Residue frames relative to the residue before (quaternion, step in Angstrom):
aa qw qx qy qz dx dy dz
X 1.0000 0.0000 0.0000 0.0000 0.00 0.00 0.00
X 0.1628 -0.8058 0.5582 0.1118 3.59 -0.49 0.88
X 0.3451 -0.7135 0.5625 0.2354 3.41 -1.19 0.72
X 0.5011 -0.6632 0.4751 0.2888 3.60 -0.92 0.90
X 0.4767 -0.6366 0.5075 0.3315 3.46 -1.12 0.60
X 0.1399 -0.7688 0.6237 0.0221 3.41 -0.95 1.11
X 0.4965 -0.6122 0.5055 0.3511 3.64 -1.09 0.52
X 0.5234 -0.6415 0.4620 0.3179 3.49 -1.14 0.68
X 0.5012 -0.6294 0.4618 0.3733 3.72 -0.84 0.73
X 0.4437 -0.6529 0.5550 0.2624 3.54 -1.22 0.66
X 0.6920 0.4868 -0.2818 0.4524 3.61 0.90 -0.70
X 0.5089 -0.6841 0.4382 0.2847 3.63 -0.67 0.99
X 0.6501 0.4858 -0.3379 0.4766 3.62 0.99 -0.73
X 0.6750 0.4600 -0.3533 0.4560 3.61 0.97 -0.49
X 0.5370 0.5767 -0.4176 0.4523 3.62 1.09 -0.44
X 0.6776 0.5165 -0.2997 0.4293 3.50 0.79 -1.07
X 0.6351 0.5142 -0.3035 0.4900 3.58 1.04 -0.86
X 0.6799 0.4837 -0.3032 0.4603 3.57 0.86 -0.89
X 0.5925 0.5444 -0.3672 0.4666 3.59 1.07 -0.51
X 0.6764 0.4842 -0.2784 0.4802 3.57 0.99 -0.93
X 0.6637 0.4943 -0.3202 0.4612 3.61 0.95 -0.72
X 0.6516 0.5216 -0.3195 0.4487 3.51 1.18 -0.64
X 0.6129 0.4990 -0.3280 0.5175 3.55 1.33 -0.55
X 0.6396 0.4848 -0.3690 0.4688 3.61 0.84 -0.57
X 0.6179 0.5500 -0.3358 0.4505 3.59 1.06 -0.73
X 0.6290 0.5192 -0.2732 0.5100 3.59 1.03 -1.01
X 0.6882 0.4229 -0.3449 0.4781 3.68 0.66 -0.70
X 0.6394 0.5021 -0.3555 0.4611 3.68 0.88 -0.54
X 0.6281 0.5028 -0.3477 0.4815 3.62 1.04 -0.64
X 0.6422 0.5400 -0.3345 0.4292 3.55 0.95 -0.81
X 0.6247 0.5356 -0.3081 0.4774 3.46 1.08 -0.95
X 0.6848 0.5190 -0.2801 0.4282 3.61 0.92 -0.97
X 0.7133 0.4666 -0.2391 0.4651 3.57 1.07 -0.82
X 0.5887 0.5826 -0.3772 0.4144 3.51 1.17 -0.58
X 0.0267 -0.8407 0.5401 0.0284 3.60 -0.26 1.12
X 0.4798 0.6797 -0.4374 0.3413 3.48 1.23 0.38
X 0.7938 0.0963 -0.0635 0.5971 3.51 1.35 -0.25
X 0.5595 -0.6297 0.4189 0.3391 3.48 -1.15 0.54
X 0.5563 -0.5984 0.4667 0.3386 3.55 -1.18 0.71
X 0.2311 -0.7708 0.5749 0.1483 3.63 -0.67 1.09
X 0.5723 -0.6244 0.4387 0.3002 3.58 -1.01 0.89
X 0.6600 0.4960 -0.3505 0.4422 3.62 0.91 -0.55
X 0.6351 0.5253 -0.3538 0.4421 3.51 1.10 -0.57
X 0.6571 0.4935 -0.2906 0.4902 3.61 1.07 -0.81
X 0.6741 0.4825 -0.3321 0.4499 3.66 0.92 -0.83
X 0.5702 0.5858 -0.3600 0.4496 3.55 1.13 -0.58
X 0.6901 0.4401 -0.2582 0.5133 3.53 0.85 -0.95
X 0.5970 0.5493 -0.3722 0.4509 3.63 1.00 -0.68
X 0.6746 0.5131 -0.3137 0.4282 3.54 0.89 -1.01
X 0.6305 0.5351 -0.3128 0.4673 3.58 1.11 -0.69
X 0.6237 0.5493 -0.3133 0.4595 3.45 1.11 -0.93
X 0.6848 0.4779 -0.3041 0.4586 3.57 0.83 -0.84
X 0.5833 0.5656 -0.3686 0.4517 3.54 1.08 -0.68
X 0.6806 0.4988 -0.2813 0.4570 3.56 0.93 -1.12
X 0.6473 0.5253 -0.3258 0.4460 3.64 0.95 -0.72
X 0.6031 0.5562 -0.3236 0.4714 3.43 1.18 -0.77
X 0.6763 0.5033 -0.2873 0.4548 3.58 0.93 -0.99
X 0.5957 0.5648 -0.3307 0.4656 3.58 1.16 -0.78
X 0.6674 0.5140 -0.2549 0.4748 3.47 0.97 -1.00
X 0.6394 0.5158 -0.3156 0.4749 3.61 1.07 -0.67
X 0.6957 0.4808 -0.2643 0.4636 3.44 1.00 -1.09
X 0.7569 0.3735 -0.1982 0.4983 3.71 1.04 -0.70
X 0.2179 0.7968 -0.5329 0.1834 3.62 1.14 0.58
X 0.8263 0.2067 -0.2002 0.4843 3.43 -0.96 0.84
X 0.5687 0.4990 -0.4322 0.4907 3.68 1.21 0.37
X 0.6957 -0.4813 0.3524 0.4002 3.43 -1.36 0.34
X 0.4446 -0.7682 0.3794 0.2611 3.63 -0.73 0.75
X 0.3967 0.7622 -0.4430 0.2559 3.59 1.36 -0.17
X 0.6817 0.4426 -0.3195 0.4872 3.74 0.78 -0.79
X 0.6029 0.5504 -0.3519 0.4580 3.62 0.86 -0.77
X 0.6877 0.4833 -0.2801 0.4637 3.55 0.74 -0.94
X 0.6195 0.5308 -0.3184 0.4828 3.60 1.03 -0.81
X 0.6518 0.5276 -0.3118 0.4467 3.57 0.85 -0.95
X 0.6774 0.4685 -0.2747 0.4961 3.58 0.85 -0.94
X 0.6574 0.4853 -0.3331 0.4705 3.73 0.81 -0.92
X 0.6585 0.5084 -0.3490 0.4315 3.66 0.78 -0.86
X 0.7118 0.4880 -0.2504 0.4389 3.55 0.93 -1.06
X 0.6239 0.5297 -0.3172 0.4791 3.52 1.11 -0.88
X 0.6164 0.5286 -0.3705 0.4510 3.71 0.99 -0.90
X 0.6913 0.5081 -0.3235 0.3991 3.63 0.74 -1.00
X 0.6159 0.5503 -0.3209 0.4636 3.53 1.23 -0.95
X 0.6497 0.5531 -0.2856 0.4364 3.57 0.93 -0.95
X 0.6126 0.5737 -0.3127 0.4447 3.53 1.01 -0.97
X 0.8318 0.2543 -0.1217 0.4782 3.60 0.75 -0.84
X 0.4012 0.7106 -0.4983 0.2928 3.55 1.15 0.09
X 0.5278 -0.6262 0.4708 0.3279 3.59 -1.02 0.72
X 0.5106 -0.6125 0.5115 0.3203 3.54 -1.30 0.66
X 0.1850 -0.8210 0.5268 0.1193 3.46 -0.65 1.01
X 0.3776 0.7507 -0.4718 0.2672 3.53 1.24 0.38
């Protein structure tokens, strides 16, 4: 899965948030690729909580702007999280 190229944010606060989101994404991808052990729910949930916190910060920074980009950020992140979430069956 390739991540689409996105323009770098102009706002310094958004750059910091983007860096944290990319670190969360990288952590999720490492969990997904590690075939030596099962993905533990607490590992994914810890990263999910970090993700939610970053999305809240993006919403706070972008208050008053159109919601389209915020929604896309959340959708993209939630999709990645869903792709690697452990099977709870």
